[in-house]
C-alpha positions in Angstrom: 0.0 0.0 0.0 2.9 2.4 -0.5 1.4 3.4 -3.8 -0.3 6.8 -3.5 -2.9 5.9 -6.1 -4.0 2.9 -4.0 -4.2 5.1 -0.9 -6.3 7.7 -2.8 -8.7 5.0 -4.0 -9.1 3.6 -0.5 -9.8 7.0 0.8 -12.4 7.8 -1.9 -14.1 4.4 -1.4 -14.1 4.9 2.4 -15.7 8.3 2.1 -18.2 7.0 -0.4 -19.1 4.1 1.8 -19.5 6.3 4.9 -21.7 8.7 2.9 -24.0 5.9 1.8 -24.2 4.6 5.3 -25.0 8.1 6.7 -27.7 8.7 4.0 -29.3 5.3 4.8 -29.4 6.1 8.5 -31.0 9.5 7.9 -33.5 7.9 5.5 -34.5 5.4 8.2 -34.9 8.2 10.8 -37.0 10.3 8.4 -39.2 7.3 7.6 -39.7 6.5 11.2 -40.6 10.1 12.0 -43.0 10.2 9.2 -44.8 7.0 10.4 -44.8 8.5 13.9 -46.5 11.7 12.7 -49.1 9.7 10.8 -49.9 7.6 13.9 -50.2 10.5 16.4 -54.0 10.2 16.4 -53.8 6.5 17.2 -51.4 7.1 20.0 -53.7 9.9 21.3 -56.6 7.4 21.3 -54.5 5.0 23.3 -53.5 7.7 25.8 -57.2 8.7 26.3 -58.0 5.1 27.1 -55.4 5.0 29.9 -52.2 3.6 28.2 -49.0 5.0 29.6 -46.4 6.8 27.6 -44.0 3.9 27.9 -46.5 1.5 26.4 -47.3 4.0 23.6 -43.5 4.4 22.8 -43.2 0.6 22.9 -46.1 0.2 20.4 -44.4 2.8 18.2 -41.1 0.9 18.3 -42.7 -2.4 17.5 -44.7 -0.9 14.6 -41.4 0.6 13.3 -39.6 -2.7 13.6 -42.3 -4.6 11.8 -42.6 -2.2 8.9 
């Protein structure tokens, strides 16, 4: 690996791979937030029926994991 061209290619591929991983993580967060916003009414109905915040959050996490 003493060749500068190889080091440059490794650097470029590492940056590209990290960028793709970061974009995928942001995409997952945005999709999760979007599904949370669309299910606010359902969570509100649960809370009106006496469900605690912990249970509501657990339901949201399970719904996110399944979909």
